[in-house]
Steps between C-alpha positions, in 0.01 A plus 500: 500500500850464363507132598195431284652661191846349548444171314225618269696507173649146526164355607320681218751362247454149635119523495495639146736232371295224666174644372638546152637149471187337642314550171784352295391154612159552337624613157504147349141444614392838365670439166349152466153634577531787251635267232220247561220755473664667201518164322135434582404841366699444180348154453138583583494856370293787636223266616731391784452834674139530613342831420185588683189446292267789441191312613379614840530249779201474728545397861337176612148511633483587870374221725400585854716290737220475757272349236764237431529420871124446524496233230393158620788307350746689719321429828410139414752245636693293249398132500775255591605252235654229717 
């Protein structure tokens, strides 16, 4: 048990420093993305952010898949052009 704990603190420090510095590489990308969307929001105004409309959305009409499989145009072979 003592052998497992012996190098725990140095390994934990190394893992935390590696994990902490990993995200530093992405800060320029994050800042560019935030700046881009902020500029779009300032240019286009509140209409840039889509708010959900209050009209109810109805689901599409249900079509039985077996009825579609029975249609003639599916079972009929396609004529060759050449």
